[in-house]
N, C-alpha and C positions, 0 to 999 in steps of 0.2 A: 480486721478487728472485730467485726461481726463472731467471726469464727472461734476466734479465742475468746471473748467473754460467754458466747454458746457454749463454746467446749467448757471453761470454768463452770458455768451452770449446772451443767450435764454429771462432771465430775465431783462437783461438792454433793448434788441431789445421791448421787449415787453412793460417795463412798459416806452419808449421814445413814442411808436406809440399810445400807448395810451393817455400821453400828449398831444400827436398832436392832436389825436381828441378832444379830451375835449377841447381841447384850440381852435379849430374851433369851437366847438359848443357853449359856453358861453365865449371866446374871451381871448386874451393873459394877463390879468391885472387881470381879475376875478381868470383864471387857475395859476397865481406865488398870488395873494392874497389865493388862497384856501392853495397853499402849505405851503404857513408862516403862517398860521393859524393852520393847524394842527400839522407845528412842535412846534407849541409854547402849543399847547392841550400837546403834547405828552411830553413835556418838564417838564412840568405843573403837570403830570401824573406821571411821573418817579420821581421827587423831595416829590410831596406829598403824593400818595397814594402809592408808592414803598416803602416809608419811613413807613405809617402807615401798613402795610402787614409784615414790616420787626420787628414794632414791636409787633404784631401780636404771629409772631414765635418767638421772644424770650421772650413773655409772657407764652406762649404753653411749651417751655422747661425750664424753672423756676421749674416751679413742680415736672419737671423731666420725663414729658411725651415724646412722640415720634411727632415731627413735622408733618410727615408726611405731609395732607392735606391741612395744613400752608404754608409748604414750596414751595410745587407746584403751591400754588396760587399767592405767593410771586414771583418767575420766572417766570410764565405766564403774573402778570400784569405789572414786569418791562420788559419783552419782546416786552409787548404788545407796553407801553408808548417809550422805542424805537425805536420798527419800526414807528409808528407814528411820533419820531421825525424826521425821514429819507426822502428825499423829494422822493414824490413819489404813487402815487395812489396805487397801488399793494399794496406796504407795510401799507399804511394806511390802506386798507379793513383789511387786515391780525392784524393790529393793533386792530383796533376796536374790530374784532370778539374775538382776546384775552381780551379784557379789559371790556367787555359784559361776566355778572356771566352766563346764559345760553348758550351761546356757549362756554365760557371756559371749561363747563364740557364736547365738546365733545374733546376739545385737550388734556383733561387728562390722558386716556390711551395713546395715543400717547408718552406722556412726562412719562409714568411709563415704556412704553415697551425700549424706550429709553434708562432712565436709569439702569433700566434692565442688558439691552446687552450693557452697558459699563459695567458694574460691573462685567459680566462674564467673557469678557475681561480684567480685572483688570484697567481697566483706567478712572474708578469712585470707590472711597475707601470713608467711610463711617467708622470713626474713632470717638471710646466710651472713657469716660474716668471714 
């Protein structure tokens, strides 16, 4: 719990410092405009690309195949869109990295590792019919 709290404090301070630096460099209005634009882009991506990814997962599951990579891509695309929708440049950077196909490949092994760890602890269960 202490690590999460400390991480949140460090993230907030880093985000605030970056907002101040960028605000001084490009101006307050342009900084706010950039934040609003990335928020709109994030909402659009969650709504459209996220739904397209969910449809791909459904199409993969329909014939009885395991959704594996399609499901991972869907989670990463949705997460990237949500991070873009949050105000701040650090979340925007991570969100853009999750949305780009070439950089999304770097996050897939991390997601598989996280998922396996949760499954071993019994915190993540896959139900088959």
